[in-house]
KOLGU-782739 format. One line per 3 residues: their letters; for each residue x, y, z of C-alpha. Coordinates in nm, 4 decimals. Example, Ala and Ser with C-alpha at 12.3 -4.5 7.8 and 13.67 -1.06 7.14 Angstrom:
as	1.2300/-0.4500/0.7800; 1.3670/-0.1060/0.7140 .
//
This chain:
mhp	19.2944/7.9319/9.1300; 19.1185/8.2572/9.0496; 18.7455/8.2404/8.9849 .
rpr	18.6353/8.2761/8.6273; 18.5234/8.6353/8.5521; 18.1505/8.6690/8.5039 .
tvw	18.1395/9.0315/8.3874; 18.3604/9.2561/8.1806; 18.4282/9.4632/8.4940 .
qal	18.5736/9.1589/8.6699; 18.7733/9.0691/8.3599; 18.9267/9.4189/8.3416 .
sar	19.0785/9.3779/8.6870; 19.2075/9.0266/8.6149; 19.5388/8.9295/8.4607 .
gfl	19.5595/8.8500/8.0928; 19.2610/9.0609/7.9922; 19.3980/9.1301/7.6445 .
lsp	19.4604/8.7606/7.5833; 19.1134/8.6596/7.6975; 18.7907/8.6623/7.4913 .
wpw	18.6600/8.9613/7.6837; 18.7931/9.2404/7.4547; 18.6287/9.0671/7.1606 .
raa	18.3067/9.0135/7.3586; 18.3066/9.3852/7.4438; 18.3669/9.4727/7.0767 .
ayl	18.0855/9.2400/6.9688; 17.8508/9.4035/7.2226; 17.9271/9.7518/7.0935 .
vtg	17.9160/9.6536/6.7238; 17.5804/9.4763/6.7600; 17.4579/9.7778/6.9553 .
ava	17.5492/10.0109/6.6713; 17.3746/9.7894/6.4148; 17.0657/9.7268/6.6274 .
gal	17.0382/10.0946/6.7207; 17.0515/10.2053/6.3590; 16.7799/9.9541/6.2660 .
tlv	16.5705/10.0698/6.5619; 16.6004/10.4302/6.4457; 16.4857/10.3371/6.0961 .
glv	16.1960/10.1303/6.2300; 16.0725/10.3957/6.4744; 16.0952/10.6783/6.2210 .
aav	15.9128/10.4713/5.9572; 15.6395/10.3590/6.1993; 15.5774/10.7093/6.3382 .
alg	15.5798/10.8697/5.9926; 15.3468/10.6106/5.8407; 15.1186/10.6147/6.1424 .
svl	15.0975/10.9946/6.1415; 15.0124/11.0050/5.7704; 14.7487/10.7333/5.7972 .
avv	14.6040/10.8748/6.1216; 14.4014/11.1157/5.9080; 14.1864/10.8212/5.7979 .
lvg	14.2132/10.6498/6.1428; 14.4072/10.3593/5.9925; 14.7328/10.4820/6.1411 .
lpl	14.6077/10.4980/6.5008; 14.6583/10.1234/6.5626; 15.0071/10.1559/6.4133 .
lvl	15.0902/10.4391/6.6534; 14.9592/10.2310/6.9443; 15.1776/9.9406/6.8379 .
tal	15.4735/10.1804/6.8081; 15.4326/10.2468/7.1803; 15.5080/9.8774/7.2313 .
agi	15.8236/9.8891/7.0205; 16.0345/9.9083/7.3325; 15.9381/9.5537/7.4331 .
pva	16.1289/9.3672/7.1573; 16.4145/9.6183/7.1711; 16.4467/9.5637/7.5475 .
rle	16.4337/9.1864/7.5014; 16.7139/9.2106/7.2438; 16.9170/9.4277/7.4799 .
rhr	16.8808/9.1749/7.7629; 17.0112/8.9053/7.5279; 17.3024/9.1237/7.4137 .
lrl	17.4002/9.1905/7.7725; 17.5041/8.8258/7.7992; 17.8074/8.9203/7.5882 .
vdr	17.9532/9.1269/7.8722; 17.7672/8.9750/8.1689; 17.7383/8.5981/8.1936 .
gpv	17.4597/8.6230/8.4526; 17.0975/8.6441/8.3376; 16.9305/8.9839/8.3259 .
par	16.5662/8.9411/8.4266; 16.3027/9.1745/8.2921; 16.1105/9.4068/8.5167 .
pvr	15.8030/9.2292/8.6558; 15.4714/9.3123/8.4917; 15.1170/9.2163/8.5830 .
qpp	14.9470/8.9281/8.4113; 14.6429/9.0208/8.2003; 14.3073/8.9360/8.3613 .
atg	14.2063/8.7220/8.0631; 14.3580/8.5570/7.7601; 14.3612/8.7243/7.4221 .
pwp	14.5345/9.0198/7.2549; 14.3091/9.2970/7.3893; 14.3467/9.2206/7.7639 .
wla	14.7229/9.1836/7.7100; 14.7400/9.5149/7.5192; 14.5354/9.7022/7.7811 .
trl	14.7473/9.5623/8.0647; 15.0755/9.6345/7.8885; 14.9845/9.9961/7.8100 .
rer	14.9180/10.0587/8.1798; 15.2527/9.9187/8.2906; 15.5363/10.1564/8.3793 .
atw	15.7830/9.9010/8.2437; 15.6312/9.9402/7.8950; 15.6973/10.3139/7.8850 .
rel	16.0377/10.2697/8.0435; 16.1313/10.0256/7.7678; 15.9928/10.2638/7.5039 .
gha	16.2132/10.5389/7.6493; 16.5106/10.3059/7.6249; 16.4285/10.2322/7.2598 .
vlf	16.4134/10.6050/7.1775; 16.7391/10.6722/7.3644; 16.8970/10.3720/7.1936 .
alv	16.7916/10.4949/6.8497; 16.8958/10.8584/6.8942; 17.1970/10.8595/7.1287 .
lwp	17.3365/10.5247/7.2342; 17.4113/10.3557/6.9044; 17.6214/10.6473/6.7694 .
lda	17.8231/10.6312/7.0930; 17.8718/10.2566/7.0429; 17.9911/10.3183/6.6881 .
lav	18.2319/10.5933/6.7990; 18.3770/10.3718/7.0721; 18.4440/10.0923/6.8228 .
afa	18.5887/10.3354/6.5695; 18.8358/10.4988/6.8087; 18.9281/10.1932/7.0165 .
laa	18.9410/9.9273/6.7441; 18.9139/10.0548/6.3870; 19.1692/10.3362/6.4153 .
pls	19.4448/10.1273/6.5832; 19.3901/9.8462/6.3318; 19.4231/10.0947/6.0491 .
laa	19.7508/10.2225/6.1952; 19.8817/9.8695/6.2458; 19.8020/9.7888/5.8829 .
tpl	20.0075/10.0802/5.7426; 20.2961/9.8645/5.6088; 20.0452/9.6352/5.4396 .
lma	19.8695/9.9331/5.2818; 20.2026/10.0737/5.1681; 20.2970/9.7423/5.0053 .
tag	19.9643/9.6924/4.8284; 19.7776/10.0153/4.7666; 20.0823/10.2485/4.7607 .
gge	20.3113/10.0348/4.5471; 20.5768/10.0410/4.8193; 20.6241/10.4200/4.7928 .
eak	20.3585/10.5772/5.0187; 20.0506/10.5072/5.2315; 19.7735/10.7209/5.3734 .
vlk	19.7417/10.6971/5.7529; 19.3754/10.7368/5.8532; 19.3329/10.9209/5.5229 .
qwt	19.5002/11.2221/5.6815; 19.8791/11.1759/5.6802; 20.1080/11.0345/5.4166 .
vtt	20.3908/10.7939/5.5025; 20.6632/10.7602/5.2395; 20.9353/10.5482/5.4058 .
wpa	20.9307/10.1962/5.5454; 21.0791/10.2952/5.8821; 20.7986/10.5496/5.9241 .
asg	20.5392/10.2892/5.8215; 20.6836/10.0420/6.0724; 20.6765/10.3053/6.3464 .
vav	20.3133/10.3820/6.2720; 20.2370/10.0075/6.2842; 20.4041/9.9752/6.6268 .
lgl	20.2052/10.2764/6.7464; 19.8894/10.1116/6.6158; 19.9627/9.7910/6.8086 .
lll	20.0188/9.9889/7.1286; 19.6970/10.1801/7.0736; 19.5198/9.8514/6.9974 .
alg	19.6272/9.7190/7.3372; 19.4971/10.0344/7.5037; 19.1885/10.0136/7.2852 .
gya	19.1106/9.6697/7.4244; 19.0842/9.8194/7.7714; 18.8887/10.1141/7.6317 .
lgl	18.6420/9.8730/7.4708; 18.6001/9.6927/7.8018; 18.5346/10.0189/7.9867 .
aag	18.2914/10.1446/7.7219; 18.1058/9.8132/7.7038; 18.0891/9.7874/8.0839 .
ara	17.9470/10.1381/8.1218; 17.7066/10.0826/7.8350; 17.5915/9.7511/7.9848 .
elg	17.5274/9.9096/8.3244; 17.3080/10.1714/8.1604; 17.1230/9.9030/7.9649 .
rvl	17.0676/9.6955/8.2794; 16.9235/9.9974/8.4619; 16.6870/10.0795/8.1761 .
vga	16.5564/9.7363/8.0733; 16.6481/9.4977/8.3558; 16.5049/9.4327/8.6966 .
prg	16.6680/9.6287/8.9814; 16.9578/9.4779/9.1701; 16.8147/9.2373/9.4235 .
gdq	16.5161/9.1818/9.1972; 16.5738/8.8066/9.2158; 16.5248/8.8118/9.5923 .
ear	16.2182/9.0318/9.5587; 16.0738/8.7954/9.2995; 16.1420/8.5045/9.5331 .
vve	15.9645/8.6816/9.8188; 15.6652/8.7488/9.5950; 15.6603/8.3889/9.4765 .
ltr	15.6885/8.2604/9.8335; 15.3955/8.4796/9.9369; 15.1908/8.3558/9.6434 .
srv	15.2815/7.9953/9.7193; 15.1706/8.0405/10.0803; 14.8372/8.1764/9.9605 .
rlv	14.8030/7.8835/9.7206; 14.8774/7.6431/10.0052; 14.6078/7.8048/10.2183 .
daf	14.3592/7.7814/9.9311; 14.4498/7.4172/9.8729; 14.4187/7.3478/10.2458 .
eae	14.0742/7.5062/10.2547; 13.9648/7.3103/9.9486; 14.0842/6.9892/10.1141 .
rrr	13.8965/7.0756/10.4337; 13.5789/7.1291/10.2350; 13.6284/6.8008/10.0519 .
ier	13.6767/6.6101/10.3785; 13.3710/6.7813/10.5286; 13.1629/6.6918/10.2240 .
dlh	13.2799/6.3294/10.2240; 13.2059/6.2892/10.5951; 12.8699/6.4621/10.5637 .
dga	12.7550/6.2669/10.2598; 12.9241/5.9372/10.3457; 13.0084/5.8402/10.7038 .
qqr	12.7359/6.0543/10.8611; 12.4629/5.9051/10.6426; 12.5807/5.5538/10.7263 .
lva	12.5750/5.6340/11.0983; 12.2239/5.7755/11.0652; 12.1129/5.4572/10.8906 .
ltm	12.2836/5.2460/11.1592; 12.1156/5.4442/11.4386; 11.7737/5.4012/11.2762 .
tlg	11.8328/5.0290/11.2251; 11.9337/4.9823/11.5899; 11.6312/5.1835/11.7019 .
lar	11.3954/4.9640/11.4990; 11.5692/4.6510/11.6354; 11.5094/4.7743/11.9907 .
lda	11.1398/4.8080/11.9206; 11.1168/4.4527/11.7868; 11.3351/4.2856/12.0509 .
ppg	11.1647/4.1366/12.3603; 11.2757/4.2594/12.7032; 11.5930/4.0943/12.8178 .
pla	11.9692/4.0986/12.7742; 11.9426/4.1365/12.3949; 11.7220/4.4437/12.4284 .
dql	11.9674/4.5917/12.6773; 12.2600/4.5367/12.4422; 12.0652/4.6905/12.1542 .
aka	11.9798/4.9926/12.3682; 12.3455/5.0330/12.4615; 12.4532/5.0019/12.0962 .
hge	12.1817/5.2488/11.9948; 12.3082/5.5010/12.2489; 12.6709/5.4582/12.1423 .
agr	12.5731/5.5057/11.7772; 12.3832/5.8217/11.8688; 12.6826/5.9620/12.0587 .
ale	12.9149/5.8734/11.7705; 12.6791/6.0552/11.5334; 12.6831/6.3643/11.7545 .
elr	13.0628/6.3595/11.7730; 13.0866/6.3199/11.3969; 12.8542/6.6158/11.3464 .
eli	13.0679/6.8256/11.5781; 13.3790/6.7139/11.3894; 13.2213/6.8048/11.0557 .
hgi	13.1171/7.1416/11.1939; 13.4720/7.2038/11.3150; 13.6336/7.1114/10.9836 .
hpk	13.4263/7.3507/10.7748; 13.0762/7.4445/10.8943; 12.8102/7.4198/10.6298 .
vla	12.6559/7.7465/10.7442; 12.9812/7.9256/10.6578; 12.9895/7.7775/10.3074 .
dyg	12.6188/7.8424/10.2431; 12.5421/8.1717/10.4172; 12.8697/8.3475/10.4843 .
lpa	13.0636/8.4858/10.7779; 12.7897/8.6703/10.9775; 12.5665/8.3619/10.9876 .
ava	12.8603/8.1362/11.0825; 12.9705/8.3737/11.3606; 12.6126/8.3903/11.4925 .
daa	12.5999/8.0086/11.4905; 12.9317/7.9886/11.6787; 12.7982/8.2399/11.9323 .
drs	12.4875/8.0271/11.9879; 12.7081/7.7249/12.0564; 12.9344/7.9128/12.2993 .
avp	12.9276/7.8254/12.6680; 12.9431/8.1995/12.7470; 12.6629/8.4333/12.6325 .
vdv	12.7826/8.6308/12.3299; 12.6485/8.9501/12.1733; 12.7097/8.9726/11.7984 .
ale	12.7254/9.2984/11.5993; 12.8887/9.2095/11.2687; 12.8022/9.3832/10.9431 .
vpg	12.9494/9.2462/10.6212; 12.8108/9.3480/10.2795; 12.7638/9.0245/10.0846 .
rlp	13.0234/8.7498/10.0680; 13.3975/8.7732/10.1188; 13.6698/8.5543/9.9640 .
qav	13.6574/8.1986/10.0961; 14.0041/8.2119/10.2531; 13.9165/8.5334/10.4389 .
eaa	13.5847/8.3961/10.5652; 13.7476/8.0729/10.6809; 14.0363/8.2469/10.8602 .
ayf	13.8040/8.4963/11.0332; 13.5598/8.2248/11.1388; 13.8244/8.0000/11.2917 .
vvr	13.9767/8.2952/11.4764; 13.6348/8.3684/11.6265; 13.5758/8.0041/11.7147 .
eal	13.9176/7.9680/11.8794; 13.8624/8.2906/12.0719; 13.5217/8.1714/12.1988 .
ani	13.6717/7.8360/12.2964; 13.9442/8.0126/12.4976; 13.6873/8.2373/12.6629 .
grh	13.4816/7.9369/12.7680; 13.7833/7.7435/12.9019; 14.0147/7.9986/13.0601 .
sga	13.8684/8.3474/13.1003; 13.5986/8.3035/13.3634; 13.3999/8.5638/13.1698 .
gra	13.0294/8.6192/13.2227; 12.9722/8.7679/12.8787; 13.1492/8.8211/12.5476 .
eis	13.0985/9.0427/12.2458; 13.1844/9.0026/11.8758; 13.1795/9.3204/11.6687 .
ggh	13.3212/9.4575/11.3467; 13.2533/9.4711/10.9774; 13.4034/9.5587/10.6423 .
rdg	13.5325/9.9119/10.6000; 13.8061/10.0837/10.3982; 13.8940/9.7639/10.2133 .
rlv	13.9514/9.5624/10.5322; 13.7587/9.3094/10.7358; 13.7803/9.4111/11.1023 .
lrv	13.6795/9.1688/11.3795; 13.6922/9.2270/11.7553; 13.6215/8.9645/12.0205 .
rdd	13.5915/9.1059/12.3722; 13.5164/8.9405/12.7058; 13.4871/9.0615/13.0647 .
grg	13.6997/8.7822/13.2110; 14.0040/8.7866/13.4330; 14.2491/8.8683/13.1517 .
gad	14.6137/8.7746/13.1535; 14.5903/8.5761/12.8272; 14.9174/8.5150/12.6405 .
aaa	14.9128/8.4245/12.2713; 15.2529/8.2551/12.3049; 15.1471/8.0310/12.5948 .
gsg	14.9839/7.7576/12.3889; 14.6455/7.9209/12.3394; 14.6368/7.8285/11.9706 .
ltg	14.6369/8.1914/11.8577; 14.9923/8.1729/11.7209; 14.8842/7.9411/11.4426 .
lad	14.5843/8.1609/11.3711; 14.8088/8.4680/11.3575; 15.0264/8.2888/11.0982 .
rvs	14.7159/8.2014/10.9011; 14.5968/8.5619/10.9071; 14.9426/8.6903/10.8088 .
vld	14.9330/8.4771/10.4920; 14.6388/8.6931/10.3839; 14.8417/9.0099/10.4645 .
grl	14.6339/9.0567/10.7772; 14.7292/9.0967/11.1385; 14.6045/8.9649/11.4709 .
sls	14.6567/9.1479/11.7980; 14.5705/9.0568/12.1569; 14.5239/9.2888/12.4543 .
spp	14.4663/9.1110/12.7842; 14.5905/9.2939/13.0940; 14.5572/9.1160/13.4295 .
ggp	14.2059/9.1711/13.5575; 14.0680/9.2099/13.2062; 13.9067/9.2851/12.9802 .
tll	14.0524/9.0802/12.6952; 14.0297/9.2132/12.3397; 14.1282/9.0125/12.0333 .
sve	14.1431/9.2117/11.7084; 14.1803/9.0858/11.3528; 14.2256/9.2921/11.0350 .
ipc	14.2393/9.1295/10.6913; 14.2553/9.3323/10.3665; 13.9903/9.2119/10.1213 .
epc	13.7098/9.3261/9.8978; 13.3536/9.1908/9.8962; 13.2804/8.9518/9.6133 .
dpp	13.0041/9.0132/9.3667; 12.8641/8.6676/9.2850; 12.5386/8.6120/9.0950 .
ept	12.3584/8.5304/9.4211; 12.4170/8.7260/9.7456; 12.4744/8.4072/9.9459 .
apc	12.6943/8.2295/9.6897; 13.0561/8.1719/9.8027; 13.3393/8.3207/9.6054 .
a	13.7012/8.2321/9.5554 .
//
């Protein structure tokens, strides 16, 4: 069983084209194009003329601006009409979303879009050139053959059975001649069906190029949406980390502090003996649990990063490192939260690897924000030979950086030194307070 044609081009190459709905769909596409094009011409001419006359008193300027947007509804209508000759959807070209709600942000955004002017060009071409071509195609491929095929009927009604005008040019005076013209009209009507399909197919391809997304646009839109969804997942993950850190800090940690203080006071009141020893042991365990919880909270999302930004958090991580670290990081103000978090955890993972595996005597963290990118470099004088694919944890960090359109690179020849570089495109935020975090 042959698959059902989805476009007029596929239908033209299939059997039974003339007996299918496709010739009539092609005729409907061309007829509606002729009508819509004529109305578009009238509307554009009236809007430009009225706007030009009223521009003397500045009233017509808004009308001229709105005329520049006339291509939007015309393009939307064209995408709907294309369904007559192409069963598949025709998506519009992607446009940016306005930065705020309301008519003025939408108008300003739309006037800066290339798609707006492309659609206006289509509307002008539609009004001046395309609709007359649609009308001519229908006239030659459908109206003229139908007129020829109707010659005997015209001869019987309008000519009183004596004569008939063929296309208002030639006179037929005998019934055999009228029948011959009718047969010729039917043959031309059959050929006209194919001509309508060809004209509608070519016209639809032009319309798709002018007002539709490029071929493969669906895949590109999916890639864009996947990238955006990955960024949203990272943002949601960071928000969840901050929530867990806040709950642990304000909940479990405070309870452990209270428990440690209670056990300490109980030790002071208890007389020497086995009970005092057990209380001392419990007090020590509670203190160690509190320290571990603080380290866990710091690892989830350090408060210094949320409150004071990336340079302060990197300096804090350097102070906690088992290897002495020199820090030279210059960042103007705050960066987006996702960028700060990704950069901080890259630095922390790098310092942890240096302390565990490198045998380095000293490390250095340098970088800053320049040319629209955050650049970080972590260098150590260890033995080298590090491999990001050997379970060092840097693969996951590289994926996290790539979500932000950044890149992570590692250079670690045997014998050292090891250099870890991170670049993330971003712009500094401008919050009300210099130390306030930003989204």
